[in-house]
C-alpha positions in Angstrom: -40.9 143.3 45.4 -44.3 144.8 45.2 -44.1 145.6 48.9 -40.2 146.9 48.4 -41.6 149.1 45.2 -44.4 150.1 46.8 -42.4 151.5 49.9 -40.1 153.2 47.2 -42.8 155.1 45.6 -44.0 156.0 49.1 -40.8 157.7 50.0 -40.5 159.1 46.2 -44.4 160.7 46.6 -43.4 162.6 50.3 -39.9 163.7 48.8 -42.0 165.1 45.9 -44.9 166.6 48.0 -42.3 168.4 50.1 -41.0 170.4 47.7 -44.1 171.1 46.0 -45.6 172.3 49.6 -42.6 174.1 50.7 -41.2 175.6 46.9 -45.3 176.5 47.0 -45.1 179.3 49.6 -42.0 181.0 47.7 -44.7 182.7 45.6 -46.2 184.2 48.7 -44.4 188.3 48.4 -44.2 187.7 52.6 -41.9 185.0 52.6 -39.3 186.1 50.0 -37.0 187.0 53.1 -36.8 183.4 54.6 -36.1 182.0 51.2 -33.0 184.3 50.6 -32.7 183.1 53.9 -32.7 180.5 53.9 -35.0 179.8 56.3 -38.6 177.8 56.5 -42.3 179.4 56.5 -44.3 179.1 58.7 -46.3 175.8 58.7 -48.8 174.3 57.6 -47.7 174.3 53.6 -49.9 173.7 51.3 -49.4 170.6 48.3 -50.7 171.6 44.9 -51.7 170.0 41.9 -47.7 169.0 41.5 -48.5 166.8 44.5 -52.8 165.5 43.6 -51.1 164.7 40.3 -48.8 162.2 41.9 -51.1 160.5 44.4 -53.1 159.5 41.4 -49.7 158.0 39.8 -48.8 156.3 43.4 -52.5 154.7 43.4 -52.4 153.3 40.0 -49.6 151.6 39.9 -50.6 150.1 43.8 -53.4 148.5 42.1 -52.2 147.6 38.4 -48.8 147.1 38.6 -48.3 149.5 35.7 -49.6 152.8 33.8 -52.9 152.2 32.5 -53.8 154.9 30.8 -57.9 154.8 31.5 -57.6 154.3 35.0 -54.4 157.1 35.4 -57.0 159.9 33.3 -59.4 159.0 35.4 -58.0 158.9 38.7 -57.1 162.6 37.3 -60.5 163.7 36.8 -61.9 162.8 39.9 -59.8 163.8 42.5 -59.3 167.3 40.5 -59.9 169.8 43.1 -60.0 173.2 40.6 -57.8 174.8 44.0 -54.4 173.1 43.8 -53.2 175.3 41.2 -53.9 173.1 37.7 -53.3 175.8 34.7 -56.5 176.3 32.7 -56.1 174.0 30.1 -55.6 171.4 32.6 -58.6 172.3 34.7 -60.9 172.9 31.2 -60.0 169.0 30.2 -59.9 166.9 33.2 -64.0 168.4 33.7 -64.9 167.3 30.2 -63.0 164.0 30.9 -65.3 164.3 34.5 -68.2 164.1 32.3 -67.5 161.6 30.0 -65.2 163.0 27.4 -62.2 160.6 26.0 -58.8 161.5 27.2 -57.4 161.0 23.9 -59.0 163.1 21.6 -58.9 165.8 24.7 -54.6 165.4 25.4 -54.4 165.3 21.2 -56.4 168.6 20.8 -54.7 170.9 23.3 -53.2 173.8 22.1 -54.1 173.0 18.3 -53.6 169.7 18.2 -50.2 169.8 19.0 -50.8 169.3 22.5 -49.2 170.6 25.9 -45.4 170.3 26.2 -45.7 172.0 29.7 -44.2 170.6 32.7 -47.6 168.1 34.2 -46.3 165.6 33.1 -42.7 165.4 34.9 -43.9 167.4 37.9 -46.0 164.1 38.7 -43.4 161.1 37.9 -40.5 161.1 40.1 -42.7 157.6 42.4 -42.9 156.3 39.0 -38.8 155.4 38.9 -38.9 154.8 42.0 -40.8 152.3 41.8 -38.8 150.9 39.4 -35.9 151.7 41.1 -34.7 148.2 39.6 -35.2 148.8 35.9 -34.6 152.0 34.1 -36.2 151.5 31.1 -39.6 150.4 32.5 -39.5 153.0 34.3 -39.0 155.3 30.6 -41.3 153.8 29.3 -44.1 153.5 31.7 -43.2 157.3 32.0 -44.2 157.8 28.4 -47.0 156.0 28.5 -48.5 158.0 31.4 -47.8 161.2 29.8 -49.8 160.7 27.3 -53.0 160.6 29.2 -52.3 164.8 30.0 -49.4 165.6 27.7 -48.8 164.9 24.3 -45.5 166.8 23.2 -42.7 165.5 22.0 -41.1 167.8 24.9 -43.5 165.9 28.3 -43.4 163.1 27.6 -38.9 163.5 27.2 -39.6 165.7 30.1 -41.5 162.5 32.2 -39.4 159.8 30.5 -35.8 161.8 32.4 -37.7 162.6 35.5 -38.7 158.6 36.1 -35.2 157.3 34.9 -33.8 159.9 36.8 -35.5 158.7 39.9 -35.0 155.2 39.1 -31.3 155.4 38.7 -31.8 157.2 42.0 -33.1 154.5 43.9 -30.7 152.0 43.2 -28.9 150.0 45.8 -25.9 152.2 44.8 -27.0 155.7 43.5 -24.5 156.6 40.9 -22.3 160.0 40.7 -24.0 162.7 39.0 -22.3 163.0 36.2 -23.1 159.3 35.5 -26.3 159.6 36.6 -27.2 162.5 33.4 -25.0 160.4 31.3 -27.6 157.3 32.0 -30.9 159.9 31.0 -29.6 161.3 28.3 -29.4 157.2 26.5 -33.0 157.3 27.9 -34.0 160.1 26.7 -35.3 160.8 22.6 -33.3 163.5 21.1 -35.6 166.7 21.7 -35.1 170.0 23.4 -35.2 168.3 26.8 -32.3 166.0 26.1 -30.8 168.8 24.9 -30.9 171.0 28.6 -29.9 167.8 29.5 -26.6 167.3 27.9 -25.8 171.0 28.4 -27.1 170.3 32.2 -24.0 167.4 32.4 -21.6 169.7 30.9 -22.5 172.7 33.9 -22.5 169.9 37.4 -19.0 171.7 38.6 -20.3 175.2 38.4 -21.1 176.3 41.9 -23.5 178.8 41.5 -27.2 177.5 41.0 -28.6 180.7 39.4 -26.1 180.4 36.7 -26.9 177.5 35.8 -30.2 178.0 35.5 -30.3 181.4 32.9 -28.5 178.9 31.4 -30.7 176.1 31.1 -33.6 177.7 32.4 -35.4 177.3 36.1 -39.9 176.5 34.9 -40.5 180.2 34.2 -42.3 179.0 31.1 -43.5 175.7 32.2 -42.6 173.8 29.6 -40.9 170.6 30.2 -37.6 171.7 28.6 -37.4 174.7 30.1 -37.8 172.9 33.6 -36.2 169.6 34.1 -33.1 169.9 33.1 -32.3 172.7 35.3 -34.1 170.4 38.2 -32.3 166.8 37.8 -29.0 169.0 37.3 -30.3 169.8 41.0 -31.1 166.7 42.3 -27.4 165.3 40.5 -25.5 167.3 42.7 -27.4 166.5 46.4 -29.0 162.6 46.8 -27.9 162.5 49.6 -29.2 166.5 51.3 -32.5 166.7 50.8 -32.2 169.7 52.1 -29.8 170.6 50.1 -31.0 170.1 46.8 -34.1 171.9 48.1 -33.0 175.5 48.8 -30.1 175.2 45.4 -33.0 174.7 43.6 -35.7 177.0 45.5 -33.4 180.4 45.8 -33.3 180.5 41.7 -36.9 180.8 41.5 -39.0 180.6 38.3 -42.0 177.9 39.1 -40.3 177.1 42.1 -43.4 174.4 43.6 -42.9 172.2 40.4 -39.1 172.2 40.7 -38.8 172.1 44.0 -41.4 169.0 43.7 -39.3 167.3 40.8 -36.0 167.7 42.8 -37.7 166.3 46.3 -39.9 163.0 44.3 -36.0 162.1 42.7 -33.7 162.9 45.7 -36.2 161.2 48.4 -35.8 157.5 45.7 -32.7 157.4 47.2 -32.3 155.6 50.7 -29.9 159.3 51.5 -32.3 161.6 50.5 -35.2 161.3 53.1 -36.5 165.1 54.2 -36.1 165.9 57.6 -39.2 165.2 59.7 -39.3 168.2 60.3 -40.5 169.3 57.1 -42.7 166.0 56.6 -44.9 167.2 59.5 -45.1 170.6 58.3 -46.3 169.2 55.8 -50.4 169.0 54.5 -51.0 164.9 54.8 -51.6 163.1 51.5 -55.0 162.9 50.5 -57.5 160.0 52.7 -57.9 158.7 49.0 -55.0 157.7 48.4 -54.2 156.5 51.5 -57.5 154.2 51.2 -55.6 152.7 48.6 -52.5 152.4 50.2 -54.2 149.8 52.8 
């Protein structure tokens, strides 16, 4: 069972990494025409903070078999690379944790004590959902625990829970229909703006125009969980059997492209039919050496 869980988590992580790294290329103006034509930009594709933090989630699962908050916060801080695109608040918090600060106080104190409602807890969590493919309820519980290490606002926590639930359901031997996946996620997520967005996403599954859906649900332009997660899971649910389709559908609407594509890539690749193309994997920056050390 542990070997199966590890394999599923790594499959999801690879999908997340490709989505993140390829999505990040479309913040470069020279690559805008490639996006419109659905053409791959020049390699190598470097991943961002989305992947770096997801690697810590996977490393902690490998070591503890569950989320250990202290270990996770420590891994985030130790492996924090300022140049990977972290937001300023998280940059400061991770630096202070590295210097001996208490993650509980630091995370709780963000944004005048409200905690961050950003999409950072959701962007990194799909591999945890894949780890708990046999137990979506436990996936949401562990995702909630993981979110608190950096994001303590209700919406950020709900966003992480939703993505973990979706990846857990997608990784099941018999993945659900798009409607069933979103219905199940809604049931597993507490009442929140994220949940309300997921209900709207469920009602829009028959819409063929992703831009229209993104205009209603949001696509991460505000980098909040409720402006990011519903659209990402709408896109993932519709294309669980095609990583390419899921990626291009998500990327073409713009917004926080690396994060929406990381979420979608992690959820879709959690399933047996959703692996990214080999060529895309080869063009993506390898995972960090420290994760491969833990994996082995």
